PyMOL Python script that loads the backbone (N, CA, C, O; Angstrom):
from pymol import cmd

cmd.read_pdbstr("""\
ATOM      1  N   MET A   1       0.821  -1.179   0.000  1.00  0.00           N
ATOM      2  CA  MET A   1       0.000   0.000   0.000  1.00  0.00           C
ATOM      3  C   MET A   1       0.875   1.255   0.000  1.00  0.00           C
ATOM      4  O   MET A   1       0.581   2.198  -0.735  1.00  0.00           O
ATOM      5  N   TYR A   2       1.931   1.292   0.797  1.00  0.00           N
ATOM      6  CA  TYR A   2       2.827   2.441   0.775  1.00  0.00           C
ATOM      7  C   TYR A   2       3.781   2.304  -0.398  1.00  0.00           C
ATOM      8  O   TYR A   2       4.169   1.198  -0.775  1.00  0.00           O
ATOM      9  N   GLN A   3       4.154   3.441  -0.970  1.00  0.00           N
ATOM     10  CA  GLN A   3       5.126   3.441  -2.052  1.00  0.00           C
ATOM     11  C   GLN A   3       6.105   4.584  -1.829  1.00  0.00           C
ATOM     12  O   GLN A   3       5.760   5.616  -1.252  1.00  0.00           O
ATOM     13  N   ASP A   4       7.308   4.383  -2.289  1.00  0.00           N
ATOM     14  CA  ASP A   4       8.320   5.426  -2.244  1.00  0.00           C
ATOM     15  C   ASP A   4       8.391   6.054  -3.625  1.00  0.00           C
ATOM     16  O   ASP A   4       8.626   5.360  -4.614  1.00  0.00           O
ATOM     17  N   TYR A   5       8.191   7.355  -3.698  1.00  0.00           N
ATOM     18  CA  TYR A   5       8.218   8.063  -4.970  1.00  0.00           C
ATOM     19  C   TYR A   5       8.995   9.355  -4.769  1.00  0.00           C
ATOM     20  O   TYR A   5       8.576  10.220  -4.001  1.00  0.00           O
ATOM     21  N   ASN A   6      10.118   9.488  -5.452  1.00  0.00           N
ATOM     22  CA  ASN A   6      11.000  10.658  -5.312  1.00  0.00           C
ATOM     23  C   ASN A   6      11.346  10.926  -3.852  1.00  0.00           C
ATOM     24  O   ASN A   6      11.252  12.057  -3.375  1.00  0.00           O
ATOM     25  N   ASN A   7      11.743   9.878  -3.156  1.00  0.00           N
ATOM     26  CA  ASN A   7      12.149   9.947  -1.751  1.00  0.00           C
ATOM     27  C   ASN A   7      11.056  10.484  -0.836  1.00  0.00           C
ATOM     28  O   ASN A   7      11.352  11.117   0.178  1.00  0.00           O
ATOM     29  N   ALA A   8       9.815  10.239  -1.180  1.00  0.00           N
ATOM     30  CA  ALA A   8       8.685  10.631  -0.339  1.00  0.00           C
ATOM     31  C   ALA A   8       7.791   9.420  -0.141  1.00  0.00           C
ATOM     32  O   ALA A   8       7.535   8.667  -1.082  1.00  0.00           O
ATOM     33  N   LEU A   9       7.320   9.235   1.071  1.00  0.00           N
ATOM     34  CA  LEU A   9       6.402   8.146   1.371  1.00  0.00           C
ATOM     35  C   LEU A   9       5.029   8.522   0.839  1.00  0.00           C
ATOM     36  O   LEU A   9       4.487   9.562   1.212  1.00  0.00           O
ATOM     37  N   CYS A  10       4.460   7.691  -0.027  1.00  0.00           N
ATOM     38  CA  CYS A  10       3.207   8.011  -0.706  1.00  0.00           C
ATOM     39  C   CYS A  10       2.207   6.883  -0.549  1.00  0.00           C
ATOM     40  O   CYS A  10       2.562   5.734  -0.284  1.00  0.00           O
ATOM     41  N   ILE A  11       0.949   7.247  -0.722  1.00  0.00           N
ATOM     42  CA  ILE A  11      -0.154   6.302  -0.665  1.00  0.00           C
ATOM     43  C   ILE A  11      -0.939   6.438  -1.963  1.00  0.00           C
ATOM     44  O   ILE A  11      -1.210   7.558  -2.398  1.00  0.00           O
ATOM     45  N   PRO A  12      -1.309   5.330  -2.588  1.00  0.00           N
ATOM     46  CA  PRO A  12      -2.140   5.417  -3.799  1.00  0.00           C
ATOM     47  C   PRO A  12      -3.495   6.052  -3.485  1.00  0.00           C
ATOM     48  O   PRO A  12      -4.143   5.703  -2.498  1.00  0.00           O
ATOM     49  N   ALA A  13      -3.905   6.973  -4.325  1.00  0.00           N
ATOM     50  CA  ALA A  13      -5.160   7.691  -4.090  1.00  0.00           C
ATOM     51  C   ALA A  13      -6.353   6.755  -4.167  1.00  0.00           C
ATOM     52  O   ALA A  13      -7.313   6.914  -3.413  1.00  0.00           O
ATOM     53  N   ASN A  14      -6.306   5.774  -5.072  1.00  0.00           N
ATOM     54  CA  ASN A  14      -7.452   4.878  -5.188  1.00  0.00           C
ATOM     55  C   ASN A  14      -7.632   4.021  -3.944  1.00  0.00           C
ATOM     56  O   ASN A  14      -8.747   3.574  -3.674  1.00  0.00           O
ATOM     57  N   TRP A  15      -6.585   3.779  -3.185  1.00  0.00           N
ATOM     58  CA  TRP A  15      -6.725   3.064  -1.917  1.00  0.00           C
ATOM     59  C   TRP A  15      -7.426   3.945  -0.886  1.00  0.00           C
ATOM     60  O   TRP A  15      -8.230   3.457  -0.091  1.00  0.00           O
ATOM     61  N   LEU A  16      -7.120   5.253  -0.900  1.00  0.00           N
ATOM     62  CA  LEU A  16      -7.728   6.159   0.081  1.00  0.00           C
ATOM     63  C   LEU A  16      -9.239   6.230  -0.060  1.00  0.00           C
ATOM     64  O   LEU A  16      -9.958   6.212   0.940  1.00  0.00           O
ATOM     65  N   PHE A  17      -9.728   6.310  -1.293  1.00  0.00           N
ATOM     66  CA  PHE A  17     -11.177   6.438  -1.445  1.00  0.00           C
ATOM     67  C   PHE A  17     -11.831   5.176  -1.983  1.00  0.00           C
ATOM     68  O   PHE A  17     -13.042   5.162  -2.203  1.00  0.00           O
ATOM     69  N   GLY A  18     -11.072   4.134  -2.196  1.00  0.00           N
ATOM     70  CA  GLY A  18     -11.643   2.890  -2.702  1.00  0.00           C
ATOM     71  C   GLY A  18     -11.681   1.815  -1.639  1.00  0.00           C
ATOM     72  O   GLY A  18     -12.708   1.607  -0.994  1.00  0.00           O
ATOM     73  N   GLN A  19     -10.567   1.132  -1.454  1.00  0.00           N
ATOM     74  CA  GLN A  19     -10.507  -0.013  -0.555  1.00  0.00           C
ATOM     75  C   GLN A  19     -10.666   0.366   0.906  1.00  0.00           C
ATOM     76  O   GLN A  19     -11.368  -0.325   1.644  1.00  0.00           O
ATOM     77  N   SER A  20     -10.037   1.437   1.336  1.00  0.00           N
ATOM     78  CA  SER A  20     -10.081   1.789   2.759  1.00  0.00           C
ATOM     79  C   SER A  20     -11.334   2.563   3.127  1.00  0.00           C
ATOM     80  O   SER A  20     -11.839   2.436   4.242  1.00  0.00           O
ATOM     81  N   GLY A  21     -11.839   3.363   2.197  1.00  0.00           N
ATOM     82  CA  GLY A  21     -13.023   4.160   2.483  1.00  0.00           C
ATOM     83  C   GLY A  21     -12.766   5.323   3.424  1.00  0.00           C
ATOM     84  O   GLY A  21     -13.705   5.844   4.025  1.00  0.00           O
ATOM     85  N   ILE A  22     -11.517   5.739   3.564  1.00  0.00           N
ATOM     86  CA  ILE A  22     -11.179   6.840   4.469  1.00  0.00           C
ATOM     87  C   ILE A  22     -11.679   8.161   3.908  1.00  0.00           C
ATOM     88  O   ILE A  22     -12.211   8.987   4.650  1.00  0.00           O
ATOM     89  N   LEU A  23     -11.518   8.368   2.621  1.00  0.00           N
ATOM     90  CA  LEU A  23     -11.968   9.584   1.960  1.00  0.00           C
ATOM     91  C   LEU A  23     -13.005   9.236   0.904  1.00  0.00           C
ATOM     92  O   LEU A  23     -12.992   8.145   0.336  1.00  0.00           O
ATOM     93  N   SER A  24     -13.892  10.170   0.655  1.00  0.00           N
ATOM     94  CA  SER A  24     -14.764  10.025  -0.517  1.00  0.00           C
ATOM     95  C   SER A  24     -14.047  10.669  -1.700  1.00  0.00           C
ATOM     96  O   SER A  24     -13.110  11.447  -1.517  1.00  0.00           O
ATOM     97  N   VAL A  25     -14.481  10.349  -2.888  1.00  0.00           N
ATOM     98  CA  VAL A  25     -13.870  10.938  -4.080  1.00  0.00           C
ATOM     99  C   VAL A  25     -14.049  12.451  -4.055  1.00  0.00           C
ATOM    100  O   VAL A  25     -13.134  13.192  -4.414  1.00  0.00           O
ATOM    101  N   TRP A  26     -15.207  12.904  -3.640  1.00  0.00           N
ATOM    102  CA  TRP A  26     -15.485  14.341  -3.556  1.00  0.00           C
ATOM    103  C   TRP A  26     -14.523  15.010  -2.580  1.00  0.00           C
ATOM    104  O   TRP A  26     -13.958  16.060  -2.884  1.00  0.00           O
ATOM    105  N   ASN A  27     -14.333  14.396  -1.392  1.00  0.00           N
ATOM    106  CA  ASN A  27     -13.450  14.960  -0.387  1.00  0.00           C
ATOM    107  C   ASN A  27     -12.004  14.973  -0.878  1.00  0.00           C
ATOM    108  O   ASN A  27     -11.281  15.940  -0.642  1.00  0.00           O
ATOM    109  N   TYR A  28     -11.580  13.913  -1.554  1.00  0.00           N
ATOM    110  CA  TYR A  28     -10.233  13.860  -2.116  1.00  0.00           C
ATOM    111  C   TYR A  28     -10.021  14.989  -3.119  1.00  0.00           C
ATOM    112  O   TYR A  28      -9.001  15.677  -3.080  1.00  0.00           O
ATOM    113  N   ASN A  29     -10.985  15.175  -4.015  1.00  0.00           N
ATOM    114  CA  ASN A  29     -10.858  16.234  -5.017  1.00  0.00           C
ATOM    115  C   ASN A  29     -10.813  17.606  -4.387  1.00  0.00           C
ATOM    116  O   ASN A  29     -10.056  18.465  -4.841  1.00  0.00           O
ATOM    117  N   ARG A  30     -11.607  17.839  -3.347  1.00  0.00           N
ATOM    118  CA  ARG A  30     -11.597  19.136  -2.664  1.00  0.00           C
ATOM    119  C   ARG A  30     -10.264  19.395  -1.974  1.00  0.00           C
ATOM    120  O   ARG A  30      -9.711  20.491  -2.070  1.00  0.00           O
ATOM    121  N   LEU A  31      -9.752  18.390  -1.281  1.00  0.00           N
ATOM    122  CA  LEU A  31      -8.470  18.547  -0.603  1.00  0.00           C
ATOM    123  C   LEU A  31      -7.344  18.802  -1.599  1.00  0.00           C
ATOM    124  O   LEU A  31      -6.461  19.620  -1.344  1.00  0.00           O
ATOM    125  N   ALA A  32      -7.373  18.111  -2.720  1.00  0.00           N
ATOM    126  CA  ALA A  32      -6.328  18.288  -3.740  1.00  0.00           C
ATOM    127  C   ALA A  32      -6.429  19.656  -4.404  1.00  0.00           C
ATOM    128  O   ALA A  32      -5.408  20.295  -4.658  1.00  0.00           O
ATOM    129  N   SER A  33      -7.644  20.110  -4.688  1.00  0.00           N
ATOM    130  CA  SER A  33      -7.790  21.403  -5.362  1.00  0.00           C
ATOM    131  C   SER A  33      -7.460  22.564  -4.434  1.00  0.00           C
ATOM    132  O   SER A  33      -7.050  23.627  -4.900  1.00  0.00           O
ATOM    133  N   ARG A  34      -7.629  22.381  -3.152  1.00  0.00           N
ATOM    134  CA  ARG A  34      -7.309  23.436  -2.179  1.00  0.00           C
ATOM    135  C   ARG A  34      -5.886  23.303  -1.628  1.00  0.00           C
ATOM    136  O   ARG A  34      -5.505  24.009  -0.695  1.00  0.00           O
ATOM    137  N   ASN A  35      -5.115  22.397  -2.212  1.00  0.00           N
ATOM    138  CA  ASN A  35      -3.721  22.161  -1.810  1.00  0.00           C
ATOM    139  C   ASN A  35      -3.590  21.759  -0.352  1.00  0.00           C
ATOM    140  O   ASN A  35      -2.605  22.107   0.300  1.00  0.00           O
ATOM    141  N   ARG A  36      -4.566  21.032   0.167  1.00  0.00           N
ATOM    142  CA  ARG A  36      -4.487  20.499   1.523  1.00  0.00           C
ATOM    143  C   ARG A  36      -3.738  19.168   1.542  1.00  0.00           C
ATOM    144  O   ARG A  36      -3.184  18.771   2.567  1.00  0.00           O
ATOM    145  N   ILE A  37      -3.729  18.476   0.384  1.00  0.00           N
ATOM    146  CA  ILE A  37      -2.917  17.284   0.209  1.00  0.00           C
ATOM    147  C   ILE A  37      -2.064  17.492  -1.039  1.00  0.00           C
ATOM    148  O   ILE A  37      -2.462  18.196  -1.967  1.00  0.00           O
ATOM    149  N   ARG A  38      -0.901  16.876  -1.046  1.00  0.00           N
ATOM    150  CA  ARG A  38       0.002  17.038  -2.176  1.00  0.00           C
ATOM    151  C   ARG A  38      -0.039  15.778  -3.030  1.00  0.00           C
ATOM    152  O   ARG A  38       0.394  14.709  -2.600  1.00  0.00           O
ATOM    153  N   VAL A  39      -0.558  15.913  -4.226  1.00  0.00           N
ATOM    154  CA  VAL A  39      -0.585  14.810  -5.184  1.00  0.00           C
ATOM    155  C   VAL A  39       0.732  14.876  -5.949  1.00  0.00           C
ATOM    156  O   VAL A  39       0.954  15.785  -6.749  1.00  0.00           O
ATOM    157  N   VAL A  40       1.608  13.897  -5.691  1.00  0.00           N
ATOM    158  CA  VAL A  40       2.948  13.941  -6.288  1.00  0.00           C
ATOM    159  C   VAL A  40       2.995  13.299  -7.670  1.00  0.00           C
ATOM    160  O   VAL A  40       3.910  13.566  -8.448  1.00  0.00           O
ATOM    161  N   ARG A  41       2.005  12.446  -7.982  1.00  0.00           N
ATOM    162  CA  ARG A  41       1.916  11.863  -9.313  1.00  0.00           C
ATOM    163  C   ARG A  41       0.449  11.726  -9.673  1.00  0.00           C
ATOM    164  O   ARG A  41      -0.331  11.126  -8.933  1.00  0.00           O
ATOM    165  N   LYS A  42       0.084  12.283 -10.805  1.00  0.00           N
ATOM    166  CA  LYS A  42      -1.289  12.175 -11.269  1.00  0.00           C
ATOM    167  C   LYS A  42      -1.513  10.824 -11.913  1.00  0.00           C
ATOM    168  O   LYS A  42      -0.582  10.220 -12.447  1.00  0.00           O
ATOM    169  N   GLY A  43      -2.735  10.356 -11.865  1.00  0.00           N
ATOM    170  CA  GLY A  43      -3.081   9.068 -12.427  1.00  0.00           C
ATOM    171  C   GLY A  43      -3.475   9.183 -13.891  1.00  0.00           C
ATOM    172  O   GLY A  43      -3.673  10.278 -14.416  1.00  0.00           O
ATOM    173  N   GLY A  44      -3.583   8.044 -14.528  1.00  0.00           N
ATOM    174  CA  GLY A  44      -3.986   7.988 -15.924  1.00  0.00           C
ATOM    175  C   GLY A  44      -3.066   7.078 -16.712  1.00  0.00           C
ATOM    176  O   GLY A  44      -1.904   6.898 -16.348  1.00  0.00           O
ATOM    177  N   ASN A  45      -3.577   6.505 -17.786  1.00  0.00           N
ATOM    178  CA  ASN A  45      -2.812   5.607 -18.647  1.00  0.00           C
ATOM    179  C   ASN A  45      -2.193   4.446 -17.869  1.00  0.00           C
ATOM    180  O   ASN A  45      -1.040   4.083 -18.098  1.00  0.00           O
ATOM    181  N   GLY A  46      -2.958   3.872 -16.957  1.00  0.00           N
ATOM    182  CA  GLY A  46      -2.475   2.736 -16.191  1.00  0.00           C
ATOM    183  C   GLY A  46      -1.735   3.090 -14.917  1.00  0.00           C
ATOM    184  O   GLY A  46      -1.397   2.194 -14.144  1.00  0.00           O
ATOM    185  N   ARG A  47      -1.475   4.350 -14.674  1.00  0.00           N
ATOM    186  CA  ARG A  47      -0.809   4.784 -13.451  1.00  0.00           C
ATOM    187  C   ARG A  47      -1.852   5.156 -12.409  1.00  0.00           C
ATOM    188  O   ARG A  47      -2.961   5.568 -12.749  1.00  0.00           O
ATOM    189  N   THR A  48      -1.493   5.010 -11.148  1.00  0.00           N
ATOM    190  CA  THR A  48      -2.369   5.465 -10.069  1.00  0.00           C
ATOM    191  C   THR A  48      -1.814   6.766  -9.508  1.00  0.00           C
ATOM    192  O   THR A  48      -0.601   6.970  -9.472  1.00  0.00           O
ATOM    193  N   ALA A  49      -2.692   7.625  -9.080  1.00  0.00           N
ATOM    194  CA  ALA A  49      -2.273   8.875  -8.455  1.00  0.00           C
ATOM    195  C   ALA A  49      -1.666   8.560  -7.093  1.00  0.00           C
ATOM    196  O   ALA A  49      -2.142   7.673  -6.385  1.00  0.00           O
ATOM    197  N   LEU A  50      -0.620   9.283  -6.732  1.00  0.00           N
ATOM    198  CA  LEU A  50       0.042   9.091  -5.443  1.00  0.00           C
ATOM    199  C   LEU A  50      -0.057  10.363  -4.621  1.00  0.00           C
ATOM    200  O   LEU A  50       0.152  11.465  -5.128  1.00  0.00           O
ATOM    201  N   VAL A  51      -0.381  10.193  -3.338  1.00  0.00           N
ATOM    202  CA  VAL A  51      -0.510  11.307  -2.405  1.00  0.00           C
ATOM    203  C   VAL A  51       0.604  11.184  -1.375  1.00  0.00           C
ATOM    204  O   VAL A  51       0.828  10.112  -0.813  1.00  0.00           O
ATOM    205  N   GLU A  52       1.297  12.283  -1.133  1.00  0.00           N
ATOM    206  CA  GLU A  52       2.363  12.275  -0.137  1.00  0.00           C
ATOM    207  C   GLU A  52       1.760  12.116   1.253  1.00  0.00           C
ATOM    208  O   GLU A  52       0.856  12.859   1.633  1.00  0.00           O
ATOM    209  N   PHE A  53       2.266  11.142   2.011  1.00  0.00           N
ATOM    210  CA  PHE A  53       1.703  10.812   3.317  1.00  0.00           C
ATOM    211  C   PHE A  53       1.788  11.985   4.293  1.00  0.00           C
ATOM    212  O   PHE A  53       0.841  12.233   5.040  1.00  0.00           O
ATOM    213  N   ASP A  54       2.901  12.702   4.295  1.00  0.00           N
ATOM    214  CA  ASP A  54       3.081  13.808   5.241  1.00  0.00           C
ATOM    215  C   ASP A  54       2.147  14.978   4.968  1.00  0.00           C
ATOM    216  O   ASP A  54       1.934  15.807   5.853  1.00  0.00           O
ATOM    217  N   SER A  55       1.590  15.067   3.778  1.00  0.00           N
ATOM    218  CA  SER A  55       0.701  16.177   3.460  1.00  0.00           C
ATOM    219  C   SER A  55      -0.756  15.889   3.822  1.00  0.00           C
ATOM    220  O   SER A  55      -1.592  16.791   3.780  1.00  0.00           O
ATOM    221  N   ILE A  56      -1.064  14.649   4.175  1.00  0.00           N
ATOM    222  CA  ILE A  56      -2.436  14.286   4.534  1.00  0.00           C
ATOM    223  C   ILE A  56      -2.754  14.870   5.907  1.00  0.00           C
ATOM    224  O   ILE A  56      -1.932  14.758   6.816  1.00  0.00           O
ATOM    225  N   PRO A  57      -3.937  15.499   6.089  1.00  0.00           N
ATOM    226  CA  PRO A  57      -4.296  16.057   7.392  1.00  0.00           C
ATOM    227  C   PRO A  57      -4.288  14.987   8.492  1.00  0.00           C
ATOM    228  O   PRO A  57      -4.605  13.826   8.234  1.00  0.00           O
ATOM    229  N   PRO A  58      -3.927  15.380   9.707  1.00  0.00           N
ATOM    230  CA  PRO A  58      -3.792  14.409  10.804  1.00  0.00           C
ATOM    231  C   PRO A  58      -5.053  13.595  11.082  1.00  0.00           C
ATOM    232  O   PRO A  58      -4.949  12.442  11.500  1.00  0.00           O
ATOM    233  N   ARG A  59      -6.229  14.156  10.863  1.00  0.00           N
ATOM    234  CA  ARG A  59      -7.460  13.398  11.147  1.00  0.00           C
ATOM    235  C   ARG A  59      -7.601  12.198  10.225  1.00  0.00           C
ATOM    236  O   ARG A  59      -8.186  11.187  10.616  1.00  0.00           O
ATOM    237  N   PHE A  60      -7.077  12.290   9.011  1.00  0.00           N
ATOM    238  CA  PHE A  60      -7.102  11.163   8.090  1.00  0.00           C
ATOM    239  C   PHE A  60      -5.879  10.272   8.265  1.00  0.00           C
ATOM    240  O   PHE A  60      -5.949   9.060   8.058  1.00  0.00           O
ATOM    241  N   ARG A  61      -4.763  10.874   8.647  1.00  0.00           N
ATOM    242  CA  ARG A  61      -3.523  10.120   8.814  1.00  0.00           C
ATOM    243  C   ARG A  61      -3.679   9.076   9.927  1.00  0.00           C
ATOM    244  O   ARG A  61      -3.180   7.958   9.796  1.00  0.00           O
ATOM    245  N   THR A  62      -4.359   9.426  11.009  1.00  0.00           N
ATOM    246  CA  THR A  62      -4.554   8.458  12.092  1.00  0.00           C
ATOM    247  C   THR A  62      -5.440   7.298  11.647  1.00  0.00           C
ATOM    248  O   THR A  62      -5.226   6.161  12.069  1.00  0.00           O
ATOM    249  N   LYS A  63      -6.429   7.569  10.802  1.00  0.00           N
ATOM    250  CA  LYS A  63      -7.287   6.497  10.269  1.00  0.00           C
ATOM    251  C   LYS A  63      -6.495   5.560   9.374  1.00  0.00           C
ATOM    252  O   LYS A  63      -6.732   4.352   9.367  1.00  0.00           O
ATOM    253  N   ILE A  64      -5.558   6.114   8.622  1.00  0.00           N
ATOM    254  CA  ILE A  64      -4.714   5.289   7.747  1.00  0.00           C
ATOM    255  C   ILE A  64      -3.845   4.368   8.604  1.00  0.00           C
ATOM    256  O   ILE A  64      -3.729   3.176   8.317  1.00  0.00           O
ATOM    257  N   ILE A  65      -3.251   4.907   9.630  1.00  0.00           N
ATOM    258  CA  ILE A  65      -2.380   4.111  10.511  1.00  0.00           C
ATOM    259  C   ILE A  65      -3.186   3.039  11.224  1.00  0.00           C
ATOM    260  O   ILE A  65      -2.692   1.927  11.415  1.00  0.00           O
ATOM    261  N   ASP A  66      -4.425   3.348  11.627  1.00  0.00           N
ATOM    262  CA  ASP A  66      -5.268   2.363  12.299  1.00  0.00           C
ATOM    263  C   ASP A  66      -5.632   1.206  11.395  1.00  0.00           C
ATOM    264  O   ASP A  66      -5.819   0.091  11.882  1.00  0.00           O
ATOM    265  N   GLN A  67      -5.739   1.431  10.097  1.00  0.00           N
ATOM    266  CA  GLN A  67      -6.118   0.372   9.165  1.00  0.00           C
ATOM    267  C   GLN A  67      -4.963  -0.560   8.832  1.00  0.00           C
ATOM    268  O   GLN A  67      -5.167  -1.614   8.230  1.00  0.00           O
ATOM    269  N   LEU A  68      -3.773  -0.183   9.214  1.00  0.00           N
ATOM    270  CA  LEU A  68      -2.635  -1.059   8.945  1.00  0.00           C
ATOM    271  C   LEU A  68      -2.588  -2.089   9.993  1.00  0.00           C
ATOM    272  O   LEU A  68      -1.706  -2.948   9.976  1.00  0.00           O
TER     273      LEU A  68
END
""", "prot")
cmd.dss("prot")
cmd.show_as("cartoon", "prot")
cmd.util.cbc("prot")
cmd.orient("prot")
């Protein structure tokens, strides 16, 4: 689930709003558009979008850690 991308710990975006159910797609899009989370790689053409773990707000970060 975790990936290293450009020396940053990242989480696939589809895991955040798909398998784990931590975020809704709407909430993910709002956070990304308001620069509350840092999307380090956009998805498309077989790639998944990656979100930098340190940029995720603490209220969601604790839920991610609890699911591990």
